[in-house]
Backbone as ProteinMPNN parsed JSONL, in Angstrom:
{"seq_chain_A": "MKKIIAGLSRFQEEVFPEHEELFSKLALDQRPEALLITCSDSRIDPTLLTQTKPGDLFIVRNAGNIVPAFGQALGGVTATIEYAVMALGVTDIIVCGHSNCGAMKGVLHPEQVVRMKNVAAWLHYGEPARLVVEQKYGHLSEEKKMMALTEQNVLAQLNNLRTHPAVAVGLAKGDLKLHGWVYEIGTGEVAAFDPSGGCFTSLRQVRAEAAMLS", "coords_chain_A": {"N_chain_A": [[114.087, 135.919, 102.473], [113.431, 137.23, 104.972], [111.014, 136.106, 105.658], [111.892, 133.594, 106.224], [113.684, 133.865, 108.249], [112.126, 134.923, 110.272], [110.427, 132.873, 110.824], [112.039, 130.919, 111.836], [112.768, 132.292, 114.209], [110.39, 132.055, 115.499], [110.329, 129.462, 116.118], [112.471, 129.085, 117.605], [111.541, 130.493, 119.835], [108.91, 129.629, 120.574], [108.08, 127.144, 119.488], [110.311, 125.27, 119.85], [110.641, 125.236, 122.981], [108.372, 123.893, 123.718], [108.878, 121.477, 122.898], [111.261, 120.51, 124.145], [112.06, 118.353, 125.791], [112.028, 116.379, 123.847], [113.702, 117.053, 121.994], [116.132, 117.216, 123.498], [116.719, 114.401, 124.034], [117.14, 113.611, 121.2], [119.269, 114.95, 120.6], [121.178, 113.269, 121.595], [121.012, 110.798, 120.113], [119.533, 109.012, 117.259], [116.839, 107.219, 116.124], [115.268, 106.367, 113.649], [112.38, 104.971, 112.175], [111.727, 104.579, 109.45], [112.914, 105.134, 106.146], [112.523, 107.577, 104.066], [112.189, 108.329, 100.519], [111.74, 111.1, 98.525], [110.705, 113.53, 96.458], [112.17, 116.801, 95.759], [110.552, 118.791, 95.425], [109.1, 121.648, 96.397], [106.572, 121.713, 97.287], [106.105, 119.407, 98.782], [105.824, 118.314, 101.747], [107.236, 116.062, 103.906], [107.165, 115.616, 106.782], [104.904, 116.802, 107.498], [103.019, 115.674, 105.892], [102.959, 112.874, 106.787], [102.511, 113.169, 109.484], [104.544, 113.052, 111.304], [107.073, 113.046, 113.793], [110.088, 115.014, 114.848], [112.823, 113.063, 114.287], [111.7, 110.682, 113.531], [111.592, 109.996, 110.935], [114.052, 109.205, 108.355], [115.292, 110.937, 105.698], [115.71, 111.169, 102.24], [115.953, 113.552, 99.562], [115.42, 114.439, 96.244], [115.407, 115.673, 92.802], [112.719, 114.229, 91.335], [112.452, 111.931, 93.038], [114.605, 110.015, 92.705], [116.389, 106.778, 92.644], [119.546, 105.792, 91.81], [120.526, 103.004, 90.444], [122.438, 100.335, 92.024], [126.051, 101.104, 91.995], [125.904, 102.547, 89.582], [125.836, 105.341, 90.104], [127.778, 106.561, 92.48], [127.133, 108.344, 95.264], [125.571, 110.7, 97.194], [122.793, 109.503, 97.518], [123.033, 106.843, 97.377], [124.83, 106.497, 99.443], [123.281, 107.443, 101.853], [121.19, 105.642, 101.53], [122.532, 103.266, 102.387], [123.663, 103.818, 104.974], [121.186, 104.35, 106.304], [119.975, 101.807, 106.309], [122.082, 100.144, 107.314], [123.422, 101.356, 109.512], [121.466, 102.773, 111.055], [119.416, 100.916, 111.092], [116.875, 101.03, 109.655], [113.526, 99.882, 109.299], [111.733, 99.954, 107.266], [111.376, 101.294, 103.802], [110.474, 103.889, 101.988], [109.379, 105.007, 98.666], [108.388, 107.933, 97.37], [106.488, 109.309, 94.959], [104.958, 112.188, 93.363], [102.092, 114.174, 92.181], [101.919, 116.293, 89.306], [104.578, 116.666, 88.701], [107.598, 118.317, 88.173], [109.698, 117.175, 87.536], [109.063, 114.802, 86.339], [107.892, 115.781, 84.069], [110.22, 116.505, 82.807], [111.289, 114.144, 82.362], [109.443, 113.018, 80.604], [109.074, 114.661, 78.483], [112.149, 115.326, 77.341], [113.283, 117.419, 75.76], [112.611, 119.801, 77.037], [114.231, 120.236, 79.119], [116.793, 120.184, 78.03], [118.801, 122.226, 77.86], [119.733, 122.341, 80.466], [122.146, 120.711, 81.586], [122.906, 119.028, 83.712], [120.652, 118.636, 85.017], [119.219, 117.241, 82.932], [120.76, 114.955, 82.595], [120.675, 113.704, 85.154], [117.901, 113.235, 85.108], [117.896, 111.092, 83.348], [117.793, 108.631, 84.853], [115.216, 108.228, 84.854], [114.518, 106.971, 82.623], [113.848, 104.235, 82.15], [111.055, 104.09, 83.138], [109.731, 105.915, 81.533], [109.978, 104.755, 79.184], [108.461, 102.48, 79.441], [106.102, 103.674, 79.775], [105.836, 105.023, 77.337], [105.377, 102.621, 75.522], [103.206, 101.243, 76.719], [101.123, 103.05, 77.629], [100.959, 104.992, 75.76], [98.864, 105.893, 74.272], [97.196, 107.394, 76.047], [95.858, 110.575, 77.474], [97.547, 113.594, 78.108], [97.64, 114.462, 80.915], [96.886, 111.912, 81.982], [98.92, 110.311, 81.155], [101.091, 111.461, 82.493], [100.496, 110.856, 85.093], [100.717, 108.087, 84.936], [103.335, 107.814, 84.372], [104.623, 108.836, 86.689], [103.902, 106.816, 88.506], [104.915, 104.632, 87.395], [107.668, 105.479, 87.339], [108.059, 105.444, 90.351], [107.999, 102.741, 90.585], [110.091, 101.968, 89.134], [112.282, 103.051, 90.533], [112.057, 101.795, 92.909], [112.699, 99.053, 92.084], [115.385, 99.688, 91.433], [116.308, 100.164, 94.059], [116.609, 97.753, 95.207], [118.761, 96.562, 94.1], [120.91, 97.585, 95.577], [123.257, 96.466, 97.776], [122.686, 96.348, 100.776], [120.296, 96.865, 101.064], [119.15, 94.382, 99.685], [120.225, 92.465, 101.296], [118.71, 93.097, 103.814], [116.169, 92.747, 102.879], [116.336, 89.912, 101.978], [116.596, 88.663, 104.447], [114.295, 89.397, 105.695], [114.0, 91.657, 107.395], [113.436, 94.083, 106.316], [111.128, 96.184, 104.624], [109.78, 97.215, 101.432], [108.249, 100.121, 99.963], [105.948, 101.735, 97.77], [104.652, 104.888, 97.051], [102.333, 107.047, 95.792], [101.68, 110.721, 95.842], [98.932, 112.793, 95.93], [98.773, 116.093, 95.402], [96.761, 118.087, 95.34], [94.52, 116.922, 96.571], [95.341, 115.652, 98.79], [95.324, 112.884, 98.982], [96.97, 109.665, 99.198], [98.209, 107.033, 97.241], [99.261, 103.713, 97.353], [101.503, 101.192, 96.258], [100.078, 98.113, 95.558], [101.281, 94.972, 95.455], [100.051, 92.511, 95.151], [97.771, 93.25, 93.438], [98.9, 94.424, 91.522], [98.812, 97.125, 91.101], [98.219, 100.783, 92.03], [96.699, 101.724, 95.086], [94.379, 103.647, 96.956], [95.456, 104.524, 100.128], [93.613, 105.471, 102.087], [91.427, 104.0, 101.338], [92.21, 101.44, 101.624], [92.673, 101.433, 104.581], [89.933, 101.826, 105.338], [88.756, 99.517, 104.36], [90.093, 97.706, 105.927], [89.229, 98.105, 108.313], [86.538, 97.594, 108.35], [86.779, 94.931, 108.138], [87.91, 94.197, 110.712]], "CA_chain_A": [[114.808, 135.493, 103.748], [112.856, 137.732, 106.157], [110.071, 135.204, 106.275], [112.601, 132.297, 106.8], [114.332, 134.16, 109.668], [111.002, 135.231, 111.236], [109.985, 131.438, 111.11], [113.233, 130.545, 112.711], [112.694, 132.952, 115.507], [109.236, 131.518, 116.155], [110.643, 128.173, 116.33], [113.38, 129.145, 118.687], [110.899, 130.994, 120.898], [107.662, 129.019, 120.909], [108.021, 125.661, 119.321], [111.314, 124.468, 120.737], [110.439, 125.094, 124.415], [107.318, 122.838, 123.967], [109.461, 119.87, 122.676], [112.574, 120.65, 124.717], [112.491, 117.046, 126.209], [112.281, 115.398, 122.792], [115.182, 117.452, 121.293], [117.234, 116.618, 124.471], [116.918, 113.067, 123.603], [117.365, 113.526, 119.743], [120.854, 115.527, 120.589], [122.163, 112.231, 121.832], [120.918, 109.671, 119.217], [118.488, 108.966, 116.504], [116.371, 105.821, 115.805], [114.23, 106.484, 112.646], [111.704, 103.636, 111.667], [111.672, 104.407, 108.018], [113.726, 106.048, 105.17], [111.545, 108.189, 102.921], [112.805, 108.914, 99.55], [110.74, 111.678, 97.953], [111.019, 114.772, 95.569], [112.754, 117.861, 96.388], [109.585, 119.661, 95.115], [108.766, 122.683, 97.625], [105.214, 121.529, 97.697], [106.063, 118.34, 99.477], [106.46, 118.183, 103.299], [107.163, 114.751, 104.297], [106.639, 115.335, 108.22], [103.5, 117.4, 107.441], [102.135, 114.423, 105.266], [103.031, 111.828, 107.566], [102.353, 113.733, 110.69], [105.553, 112.513, 112.124], [107.993, 113.956, 114.82], [111.659, 114.809, 114.467], [113.494, 111.507, 114.696], [110.916, 109.49, 113.044], [111.957, 109.675, 109.565], [115.307, 109.678, 107.585], [114.758, 111.402, 104.485], [116.177, 111.495, 101.031], [115.048, 114.365, 98.667], [116.062, 114.875, 94.895], [114.368, 115.865, 91.786], [112.142, 113.069, 90.893], [112.509, 110.82, 93.921], [115.358, 108.85, 92.075], [117.343, 106.192, 93.292], [120.185, 105.116, 90.864], [120.827, 101.322, 90.818], [123.884, 100.325, 92.708], [127.088, 101.145, 90.941], [125.591, 103.656, 88.562], [126.189, 106.686, 90.823], [128.202, 106.58, 93.923], [127.002, 109.598, 95.574], [124.72, 110.923, 98.533], [121.569, 108.836, 97.451], [123.764, 105.45, 97.842], [125.42, 106.494, 100.82], [122.292, 107.622, 102.61], [120.422, 104.576, 101.965], [123.45, 102.362, 103.035], [123.771, 104.265, 106.305], [119.746, 104.111, 107.103], [119.638, 100.407, 106.692], [123.216, 99.501, 108.162], [123.839, 102.03, 110.802], [120.371, 103.091, 111.723], [118.456, 99.736, 111.221], [115.338, 101.131, 109.45], [112.699, 98.713, 108.826], [110.925, 100.267, 105.899], [111.781, 102.267, 102.805], [109.34, 104.49, 101.022], [109.655, 105.895, 97.697], [107.098, 108.607, 97.171], [106.184, 110.449, 93.976], [103.615, 113.222, 93.505], [101.21, 114.771, 91.028], [102.463, 117.408, 88.662], [106.001, 116.67, 89.109], [108.372, 118.968, 87.19], [110.947, 116.316, 87.04], [108.49, 113.822, 85.52], [107.61, 116.287, 82.891], [111.342, 116.487, 82.041], [111.403, 112.641, 81.671], [108.253, 112.865, 79.484], [109.607, 115.631, 77.516], [113.469, 115.682, 77.586], [113.557, 118.705, 75.114], [112.262, 120.831, 77.937], [115.624, 120.353, 80.037], [118.049, 119.926, 77.111], [119.682, 123.341, 78.079], [120.122, 122.213, 81.886], [122.738, 119.649, 81.349], [122.983, 118.172, 84.829], [119.01, 117.948, 85.272], [118.965, 116.259, 81.954], [121.72, 113.72, 82.98], [119.879, 113.057, 86.437], [116.622, 112.594, 84.747], [118.204, 109.813, 82.526], [117.605, 107.472, 85.551], [113.759, 107.913, 84.652], [114.381, 106.495, 81.287], [112.976, 103.069, 82.046], [109.699, 104.314, 83.373], [109.237, 106.628, 80.276], [109.912, 103.634, 77.978], [107.149, 101.727, 79.836], [104.836, 104.61, 79.364], [105.649, 105.059, 75.829], [104.774, 101.474, 75.164], [101.849, 100.818, 77.297], [100.147, 104.061, 77.867], [101.156, 106.183, 74.554], [97.595, 106.504, 73.755], [96.357, 108.301, 77.049], [96.025, 112.011, 77.385], [98.905, 113.917, 78.592], [97.476, 114.456, 82.307], [96.986, 110.596, 82.382], [100.304, 109.734, 81.001], [101.961, 112.07, 83.438], [100.364, 110.135, 86.458], [101.352, 106.938, 84.84], [104.783, 107.936, 84.391], [104.884, 109.086, 87.971], [103.65, 105.553, 89.238], [106.099, 103.767, 86.804], [108.929, 105.927, 88.037], [108.276, 104.823, 91.675], [108.331, 101.163, 90.689], [111.506, 101.684, 88.592], [113.204, 103.245, 91.555], [111.994, 100.287, 93.902], [113.581, 98.123, 91.596], [116.758, 100.123, 91.799], [116.613, 99.948, 95.495], [116.783, 96.254, 95.427], [120.034, 96.306, 93.635], [121.692, 97.998, 96.688], [123.464, 95.183, 98.712], [122.204, 96.335, 102.143], [118.756, 96.674, 100.875], [118.962, 93.168, 99.1], [120.559, 91.66, 102.44], [117.652, 93.334, 104.545], [114.882, 92.026, 102.135], [116.362, 88.548, 102.242], [116.476, 88.469, 106.011], [112.891, 89.728, 106.415], [113.86, 92.693, 108.225], [113.296, 95.462, 105.522], [109.939, 96.124, 103.645], [109.732, 98.619, 100.576], [106.836, 100.709, 99.826], [105.713, 102.886, 96.706], [103.541, 105.867, 97.134], [102.108, 108.426, 94.983], [100.965, 111.648, 96.673], [98.327, 113.811, 95.027], [98.954, 117.337, 96.034], [95.568, 118.882, 95.273], [93.448, 116.224, 97.305], [95.777, 115.033, 99.971], [95.296, 111.384, 98.873], [98.172, 108.833, 98.99], [98.129, 105.698, 96.764], [100.257, 102.958, 97.685], [101.52, 100.022, 95.227], [99.915, 96.595, 96.025], [101.801, 93.913, 94.594], [99.153, 91.51, 94.842], [96.942, 93.559, 92.389], [99.631, 95.097, 90.47], [98.304, 98.449, 91.077], [98.275, 101.714, 93.142], [95.429, 101.694, 95.622], [94.365, 104.563, 97.96], [95.77, 104.06, 101.476], [92.689, 105.637, 102.777], [90.535, 102.816, 101.05], [92.747, 100.346, 102.274], [92.31, 101.512, 105.812], [88.639, 101.669, 105.279], [88.385, 97.995, 104.3], [90.79, 96.897, 107.129], [88.59, 98.529, 109.594], [85.306, 96.881, 108.062], [87.101, 93.525, 108.322], [88.09, 93.969, 112.124]], "C_chain_A": [[114.022, 135.985, 104.992], [111.751, 136.758, 106.728], [110.759, 133.932, 106.991], [113.114, 132.622, 108.086], [113.302, 134.286, 110.783], [110.486, 133.796, 111.753], [111.014, 130.688, 112.25], [113.039, 131.087, 114.185], [111.421, 132.331, 116.236], [109.432, 130.042, 116.78], [111.411, 128.034, 117.55], [112.511, 129.517, 120.182], [109.571, 130.25, 121.458], [107.592, 127.702, 120.704], [108.946, 124.783, 120.132], [111.069, 124.257, 122.222], [109.137, 124.0, 124.669], [107.749, 121.395, 123.766], [110.944, 119.735, 123.162], [113.108, 119.068, 125.187], [112.798, 115.937, 125.009], [113.583, 115.772, 122.184], [116.404, 117.285, 122.179], [117.453, 115.244, 124.093], [117.435, 112.782, 122.145], [118.947, 114.018, 119.632], [121.552, 114.22, 120.754], [122.137, 111.071, 120.751], [119.46, 109.749, 118.445], [118.215, 107.441, 116.09], [115.194, 105.993, 114.857], [113.632, 105.132, 112.328], [111.818, 103.572, 110.344], [112.723, 105.387, 107.397], [112.674, 106.432, 104.169], [112.298, 108.965, 101.897], [111.789, 109.581, 98.596], [111.412, 112.833, 97.214], [111.573, 115.834, 96.126], [111.668, 119.051, 96.227], [109.244, 120.472, 96.458], [107.183, 122.318, 98.029], [104.946, 120.254, 98.508], [106.661, 118.466, 100.879], [106.259, 117.078, 103.917], [106.751, 114.559, 105.761], [105.065, 115.82, 108.225], [102.511, 116.145, 106.854], [101.94, 113.477, 105.903], [102.677, 111.937, 108.793], [103.228, 112.975, 111.69], [106.361, 113.57, 112.93], [109.244, 113.861, 114.347], [112.118, 113.581, 115.011], [112.885, 110.441, 114.279], [111.162, 108.976, 111.753], [113.408, 110.17, 109.198], [114.907, 109.991, 106.187], [115.862, 111.793, 103.423], [115.488, 112.411, 99.928], [115.813, 114.569, 97.343], [115.028, 115.109, 94.001], [114.036, 114.398, 91.093], [112.09, 111.784, 91.811], [113.491, 109.688, 93.279], [116.204, 108.188, 92.726], [118.27, 105.285, 92.112], [120.435, 103.664, 91.123], [122.293, 101.23, 91.133], [125.0, 100.177, 91.694], [126.999, 102.272, 89.838], [126.098, 105.147, 88.81], [126.454, 106.681, 91.979], [128.029, 107.963, 94.422], [126.121, 109.589, 96.995], [123.48, 110.013, 98.607], [122.295, 107.58, 98.185], [124.088, 105.418, 99.097], [124.26, 106.597, 101.712], [121.56, 106.357, 102.845], [121.255, 103.19, 102.554], [123.545, 102.604, 104.574], [122.341, 103.993, 106.978], [119.716, 102.716, 107.437], [120.87, 99.801, 107.659], [123.456, 100.095, 109.519], [122.589, 102.425, 111.803], [119.178, 102.058, 111.902], [116.911, 100.183, 110.811], [114.827, 99.963, 108.968], [111.88, 98.893, 107.502], [111.583, 101.529, 105.169], [110.678, 102.751, 102.115], [109.561, 105.342, 100.116], [108.265, 106.528, 97.222], [107.047, 109.605, 96.146], [105.188, 111.132, 94.213], [103.02, 113.594, 92.219], [102.038, 115.975, 90.65], [103.946, 117.637, 89.028], [106.874, 117.26, 87.954], [109.486, 118.063, 86.573], [110.482, 115.143, 86.095], [108.166, 114.279, 84.039], [108.984, 116.384, 82.138], [111.639, 115.249, 81.487], [110.595, 112.441, 80.465], [108.747, 113.59, 78.268], [110.861, 116.373, 77.486], [113.973, 117.065, 76.801], [113.365, 119.913, 76.058], [113.392, 121.106, 78.944], [116.925, 120.255, 79.356], [119.131, 121.077, 77.675], [120.074, 123.106, 79.722], [120.603, 120.683, 81.722], [122.763, 118.56, 82.482], [121.723, 117.699, 85.195], [118.877, 116.957, 84.362], [119.759, 114.887, 82.125], [120.827, 112.996, 84.108], [118.607, 112.416, 85.883], [116.649, 111.433, 83.777], [117.721, 108.891, 83.296], [116.064, 107.284, 85.481], [113.506, 107.354, 83.313], [113.527, 105.133, 81.171], [111.501, 103.303, 82.343], [109.096, 105.064, 82.145], [109.106, 105.655, 79.141], [108.698, 102.716, 78.12], [105.992, 102.36, 79.464], [104.564, 104.678, 77.818], [105.034, 103.765, 75.145], [103.741, 100.889, 75.565], [100.836, 101.814, 77.333], [100.351, 105.201, 76.839], [99.871, 106.938, 74.121], [96.736, 107.37, 74.804], [96.636, 109.699, 76.762], [97.143, 112.339, 78.155], [98.571, 113.971, 80.259], [97.673, 112.909, 82.715], [98.402, 109.964, 82.189], [101.092, 110.257, 81.989], [101.679, 111.188, 84.719], [100.714, 108.61, 85.965], [102.694, 106.792, 84.878], [105.23, 108.149, 85.919], [104.776, 107.712, 88.827], [104.761, 104.69, 88.597], [107.36, 104.284, 87.436], [109.183, 105.425, 89.466], [108.505, 103.366, 91.641], [109.782, 100.972, 90.086], [112.616, 102.008, 89.854], [113.196, 102.196, 92.873], [112.884, 99.356, 93.339], [114.989, 98.386, 91.545], [117.306, 99.924, 93.018], [117.155, 98.442, 95.727], [118.153, 95.825, 94.868], [121.206, 96.734, 94.802], [122.105, 96.893, 97.692], [122.925, 95.251, 100.176], [120.738, 96.235, 101.992], [118.507, 95.097, 100.567], [119.151, 92.148, 100.438], [119.267, 91.727, 103.364], [116.287, 92.549, 104.009], [115.04, 90.538, 102.172], [116.117, 87.948, 103.664], [115.037, 88.694, 106.435], [112.931, 90.763, 107.183], [113.639, 93.917, 107.666], [112.143, 94.995, 104.622], [110.215, 97.537, 102.677], [108.32, 98.857, 100.194], [107.019, 101.679, 98.766], [104.633, 103.573, 96.953], [103.579, 106.732, 96.169], [101.148, 109.418, 95.665], [100.245, 112.538, 95.729], [98.061, 115.217, 95.779], [97.646, 118.059, 96.333], [94.426, 118.285, 96.121], [93.919, 115.712, 98.461], [95.851, 113.527, 99.961], [96.754, 110.929, 98.667], [97.796, 107.639, 98.376], [99.296, 104.926, 96.817], [100.184, 101.721, 96.642], [101.128, 98.925, 95.917], [100.35, 95.547, 94.873], [100.996, 93.05, 94.212], [98.211, 91.931, 93.595], [97.623, 94.149, 91.264], [99.266, 96.522, 90.243], [98.35, 99.446, 92.107], [96.796, 101.91, 93.768], [95.519, 102.745, 96.76], [94.545, 104.185, 99.358], [94.302, 104.317, 102.151], [91.52, 104.559, 102.533], [90.927, 101.746, 101.664], [92.443, 100.149, 103.81], [90.961, 101.26, 106.203], [88.241, 100.057, 105.382], [88.947, 97.229, 105.329], [89.971, 97.108, 108.28], [87.182, 97.702, 109.558], [85.653, 95.324, 108.521], [87.439, 93.202, 109.904], [87.119, 93.885, 113.035]], "O_chain_A": [[113.941, 135.25, 105.976], [111.558, 136.589, 107.932], [110.353, 133.38, 108.013], [113.039, 131.804, 109.004], [113.477, 133.893, 111.936], [110.178, 133.606, 112.93], [110.696, 130.06, 113.26], [113.15, 130.369, 115.179], [111.441, 132.13, 117.45], [108.802, 129.589, 117.736], [111.203, 127.169, 118.401], [112.723, 129.019, 121.288], [109.254, 130.3, 122.646], [107.101, 126.992, 121.581], [108.607, 123.857, 120.869], [111.283, 123.141, 122.695], [109.005, 123.387, 125.729], [107.226, 120.393, 124.254], [111.726, 118.945, 122.632], [114.252, 118.652, 125.007], [113.53, 114.952, 125.102], [114.444, 114.94, 121.899], [117.539, 117.219, 121.707], [118.62, 114.989, 123.797], [118.11, 111.775, 121.934], [119.723, 113.588, 118.778], [122.544, 114.038, 120.048], [123.172, 110.444, 120.525], [118.48, 110.363, 118.866], [119.088, 106.625, 115.797], [114.086, 105.741, 115.329], [114.4, 104.176, 112.219], [112.034, 102.442, 109.906], [113.282, 106.277, 108.039], [112.045, 105.59, 103.528], [112.924, 109.992, 102.157], [111.044, 108.875, 97.916], [112.613, 113.049, 97.375], [111.419, 115.791, 97.346], [111.839, 120.129, 96.797], [109.138, 119.861, 97.522], [106.72, 122.705, 99.102], [103.81, 119.982, 98.896], [107.854, 118.695, 101.079], [105.195, 116.927, 104.518], [106.1, 113.564, 106.081], [104.184, 115.258, 108.876], [101.445, 115.801, 107.364], [100.822, 112.968, 105.822], [102.47, 110.883, 109.395], [102.795, 112.392, 112.684], [106.284, 114.779, 112.715], [109.63, 112.953, 113.61], [111.784, 113.157, 116.118], [113.319, 109.316, 114.526], [111.009, 107.797, 111.433], [113.894, 111.231, 109.589], [114.163, 109.213, 105.588], [116.762, 112.593, 103.677], [114.455, 111.982, 99.413], [116.987, 114.913, 97.486], [113.863, 114.826, 94.282], [114.82, 113.656, 90.503], [111.717, 110.705, 91.351], [113.145, 108.509, 93.355], [116.919, 108.835, 93.491], [117.808, 104.269, 91.593], [120.526, 103.327, 92.303], [123.176, 101.909, 90.609], [124.984, 99.374, 90.761], [127.994, 102.783, 89.325], [126.604, 105.914, 87.991], [125.514, 106.786, 92.766], [128.819, 108.797, 93.98], [126.038, 108.608, 97.734], [123.087, 109.731, 99.739], [122.155, 107.359, 99.388], [123.752, 104.51, 99.857], [124.23, 105.652, 102.5], [121.289, 105.944, 103.972], [120.672, 102.239, 103.075], [123.506, 101.651, 105.352], [122.298, 103.467, 108.09], [119.489, 102.335, 108.585], [120.621, 99.08, 108.625], [123.661, 99.405, 110.517], [122.662, 102.408, 113.032], [118.206, 102.241, 112.636], [115.922, 99.815, 111.444], [115.473, 99.129, 108.333], [111.467, 97.948, 106.831], [112.142, 102.484, 105.709], [109.904, 101.926, 101.631], [109.934, 106.464, 100.457], [107.291, 105.898, 96.81], [107.518, 110.719, 96.375], [104.454, 110.864, 95.164], [103.587, 113.24, 91.185], [102.732, 116.588, 91.461], [104.386, 118.654, 89.564], [106.859, 116.709, 86.854], [110.018, 118.167, 85.468], [111.218, 114.599, 85.272], [108.145, 113.538, 83.056], [108.954, 116.352, 80.907], [112.144, 115.126, 80.371], [110.976, 111.813, 79.477], [108.787, 113.059, 77.158], [110.933, 117.6, 77.559], [114.948, 117.698, 77.206], [113.964, 120.962, 75.821], [113.428, 122.18, 79.543], [117.997, 120.242, 79.96], [120.287, 120.717, 77.899], [120.877, 123.941, 80.141], [119.866, 119.697, 81.71], [122.656, 117.362, 82.219], [121.569, 116.56, 85.634], [118.48, 115.85, 84.727], [119.266, 113.824, 81.749], [120.35, 111.872, 83.95], [118.289, 111.255, 86.142], [115.618, 110.861, 83.421], [117.077, 108.058, 82.658], [115.59, 106.272, 85.996], [112.353, 107.268, 82.892], [112.687, 104.947, 80.291], [110.712, 102.611, 81.699], [107.949, 104.776, 81.802], [108.234, 105.752, 78.278], [108.05, 102.271, 77.173], [105.027, 101.806, 78.936], [103.511, 104.478, 77.214], [104.216, 103.915, 74.238], [103.249, 99.997, 74.873], [99.679, 101.48, 77.077], [99.902, 106.315, 77.106], [99.756, 108.107, 73.751], [95.718, 107.964, 74.449], [97.496, 110.039, 75.95], [97.706, 111.481, 78.835], [99.44, 113.405, 80.922], [98.459, 112.602, 83.611], [98.91, 109.201, 83.011], [101.908, 109.459, 82.45], [102.655, 110.815, 85.371], [101.039, 107.893, 86.912], [103.236, 105.79, 85.345], [106.249, 107.567, 86.291], [105.539, 107.547, 89.778], [105.498, 104.053, 89.35], [108.076, 103.493, 88.049], [110.299, 105.034, 89.806], [109.123, 102.794, 92.539], [110.532, 100.057, 90.423], [113.609, 101.312, 90.067], [114.141, 101.92, 93.612], [113.786, 98.866, 94.018], [115.792, 97.455, 91.602], [118.477, 99.591, 93.199], [118.116, 98.181, 96.452], [118.615, 94.737, 95.208], [122.301, 96.172, 94.819], [121.226, 96.439, 98.425], [122.731, 94.182, 100.754], [120.051, 95.56, 102.758], [117.63, 94.553, 101.237], [118.39, 91.199, 100.627], [118.729, 90.674, 103.706], [115.543, 91.873, 104.72], [114.037, 89.853, 102.372], [115.517, 86.898, 103.892], [114.627, 88.192, 107.482], [111.887, 90.976, 107.8], [113.626, 94.892, 108.417], [112.058, 93.915, 104.037], [110.704, 98.599, 103.061], [107.427, 98.013, 100.122], [108.019, 102.397, 98.727], [103.578, 102.953, 97.094], [104.618, 107.183, 95.688], [100.017, 109.084, 96.019], [100.859, 113.027, 94.78], [97.202, 115.344, 96.651], [97.444, 118.577, 97.432], [93.454, 118.989, 96.396], [93.089, 115.281, 99.261], [96.413, 112.945, 100.889], [97.602, 111.618, 98.1], [96.923, 107.044, 99.008], [100.338, 105.395, 96.36], [99.112, 101.282, 96.225], [101.772, 98.659, 96.932], [99.877, 95.385, 93.748], [101.027, 92.677, 93.039], [97.89, 91.059, 92.788], [97.062, 94.365, 90.19], [99.46, 97.021, 89.135], [98.539, 98.979, 93.23], [95.839, 102.21, 93.055], [96.528, 102.8, 97.463], [93.673, 103.438, 99.802], [93.813, 103.365, 102.759], [90.747, 104.279, 103.45], [90.107, 101.05, 102.263], [92.069, 99.08, 104.295], [90.707, 100.602, 107.212], [87.584, 99.524, 106.276], [88.417, 96.171, 105.668], [90.018, 96.302, 109.21], [86.735, 97.203, 110.591], [84.863, 94.642, 109.175], [87.259, 92.062, 110.33], [87.397, 93.687, 114.217]]}, "name": "protein", "num_of_chains": 1, "seq": "MKKIIAGLSRFQEEVFPEHEELFSKLALDQRPEALLITCSDSRIDPTLLTQTKPGDLFIVRNAGNIVPAFGQALGGVTATIEYAVMALGVTDIIVCGHSNCGAMKGVLHPEQVVRMKNVAAWLHYGEPARLVVEQKYGHLSEEKKMMALTEQNVLAQLNNLRTHPAVAVGLAKGDLKLHGWVYEIGTGEVAAFDPSGGCFTSLRQVRAEAAMLS"}
């Protein structure tokens, strides 16, 4: 706690004064452009990763960046999605998984979390992704299987997002776009799902190719 309180003091004394005008505006209203759904993992810092400022992102964090399908679990995730789309008018929703995810390890090896009843119940929402990996990627090494599961889980949660009425309406009207990302902690790379190719592609590579064509 000493480290945390010392950081708070630095924020109040050094950081806040530099951005006082921004915080004065944010005190009155917020207009985030995107909803980011990512893992609670302590190694993930959404604003550091995206280099965004306070007010730019509306963020949902939970173990495994999970989105229960509409009607399966009425709780904070469902309410936050609805509020982000209907009240704040976000135009993009990003589901971001990451490498070496403890939640994904629990999905792949449920025996590891059997003593944690609530964790095990929550990770049940990752079961569709596990089944895909079991059927298509069962021959892979543990490391590659984990990455395949991380990617498939992002896709499964995107599918669940589409069942939420507010999201379905936004997609139908063309006001909303969905994005699937996987963040590699050790390298800083982010891969995004490319529906046309049916695979995850490095965003760095996509930007480089776009720059060459421009």
